C-alpha positions as CSV (number, residue, x, y, z in Angstrom):
1,X,18.1,38.3,-8.6
2,X,14.6,38.8,-7.3
3,X,13.2,39.5,-10.7
4,X,14.7,36.3,-12.0
5,X,13.0,34.3,-9.2
6,X,9.6,35.9,-10.0
7,X,10.0,35.0,-13.7
8,X,10.8,31.4,-12.8
9,X,7.8,31.2,-10.4
10,X,5.5,32.7,-13.1
11,X,6.7,30.2,-15.7
12,X,6.0,27.3,-13.4
13,X,2.6,28.7,-12.3
14,X,1.3,29.2,-15.9
15,X,0.5,26.0,-17.8
16,X,1.6,27.5,-21.1
17,X,4.0,24.6,-21.8
18,X,1.1,22.1,-21.6
19,X,-0.9,24.1,-24.1
20,X,2.0,24.2,-26.5
21,X,2.3,20.4,-26.4
22,X,-1.4,19.8,-27.0
23,X,-2.2,18.5,-23.6
24,X,-5.5,19.8,-22.3
25,X,-5.3,21.2,-18.8
26,X,-8.6,20.6,-17.0
27,X,-9.7,21.6,-13.5
28,X,-9.9,18.9,-10.8
29,X,-13.1,16.9,-11.2
30,X,-15.4,17.2,-8.3
31,X,-18.0,14.5,-7.7
32,X,-21.5,15.6,-8.3
33,X,-22.5,14.3,-4.9
34,X,-20.1,16.8,-3.2
35,X,-21.5,19.9,-5.0
36,X,-24.0,22.0,-3.0
37,X,-27.6,21.4,-4.0
38,X,-26.8,18.3,-5.9
39,X,-29.3,15.4,-5.8
40,X,-28.4,12.4,-3.8
41,X,-27.2,9.4,-5.7
42,X,-30.1,7.1,-6.6
43,X,-28.2,3.8,-6.2
44,X,-25.8,3.1,-3.4
45,X,-23.2,0.4,-4.2
46,X,-23.5,-2.8,-2.2
47,X,-20.8,-3.5,0.3
48,X,-19.9,-6.9,1.5
49,X,-19.0,-10.3,0.1
50,X,-19.0,-10.6,-3.7
51,X,-21.2,-13.2,-5.3
52,X,-18.3,-15.5,-6.2
53,X,-17.2,-15.7,-2.5
54,X,-20.7,-16.8,-1.3
55,X,-20.8,-19.9,-3.5
56,X,-21.0,-23.2,-1.6
57,X,-17.8,-25.1,-1.1
58,X,-16.2,-27.8,1.2
59,X,-14.4,-25.5,3.6
60,X,-16.0,-27.0,6.7
61,X,-15.4,-30.6,5.6
62,X,-11.8,-29.8,4.8
63,X,-11.3,-28.1,8.2
64,X,-12.7,-31.1,10.1
65,X,-10.8,-33.6,8.0
66,X,-7.5,-31.8,8.2
67,X,-7.9,-31.1,11.9
68,X,-8.6,-34.7,12.7
69,X,-5.8,-36.1,10.5
70,X,-3.0,-33.8,11.6
71,X,-4.2,-33.7,15.2
72,X,-4.0,-37.5,15.5
73,X,-0.7,-37.6,13.7
74,X,0.8,-34.9,16.0
75,X,-0.4,-36.7,19.1
76,X,1.0,-40.1,18.0
77,X,4.3,-38.6,16.8
78,X,5.0,-36.8,20.1
79,X,3.7,-39.7,22.2
80,X,6.0,-42.1,20.2
81,X,9.0,-39.8,20.5
82,X,8.6,-39.2,24.2
83,X,11.4,-41.1,25.9
84,X,10.4,-41.6,29.6
85,X,12.6,-44.2,31.2
86,X,10.9,-44.0,34.6
87,X,8.0,-46.2,33.4
88,X,5.3,-43.6,34.1
89,X,3.4,-41.8,31.4
90,X,4.4,-38.2,32.0
91,X,4.3,-37.4,28.3
92,X,0.6,-37.4,27.8
93,X,0.2,-33.6,28.4
94,X,2.9,-32.9,25.9
95,X,1.3,-35.2,23.4
96,X,-2.1,-33.6,23.9
97,X,-0.7,-30.1,23.4
98,X,1.1,-31.2,20.3
99,X,-2.1,-32.8,19.0
100,X,-4.2,-29.7,19.6
101,X,-1.7,-27.4,17.9
102,X,-1.3,-29.7,14.9
103,X,-5.1,-30.1,14.7
104,X,-5.4,-26.3,14.5
105,X,-2.9,-26.1,11.7
106,X,-4.5,-29.0,9.9
107,X,-8.0,-27.3,10.3
108,X,-6.7,-24.1,8.7
109,X,-5.0,-25.9,5.9
110,X,-8.0,-28.2,5.3
111,X,-10.3,-25.2,5.2
112,X,-8.2,-23.5,2.5
113,X,-8.1,-26.6,0.4
114,X,-11.9,-27.3,0.9
115,X,-12.7,-23.7,0.0
116,X,-11.1,-24.2,-3.4
117,X,-13.4,-27.1,-4.3
118,X,-17.0,-25.9,-5.2
119,X,-20.0,-28.0,-4.4
120,X,-22.2,-29.0,-7.3
């Protein structure tokens, strides 16, 4: 039993099957920068924003426009839906909170739309 296990392990360890099929077995490639005594690479790749992402676009204008439009719409909607029968205006704080939250959402949406439109 032990001899059979050694034969199986030997068959798995030796890449004879790969040679018979014409597949070249090569050692693991090591980067030249990792070898001892190798010269340092001459050019270091640039990290950061790609050139296409740095093009001018209308993201700021879109954010301002979307924020103002949706902010005003959210304020007016909540203020109009507020049903206060006492005659006092207690719904202003709710309307302001709704206006600010919808302005934030509108600013983000507007920025995404404006970023898709390049400046000429």
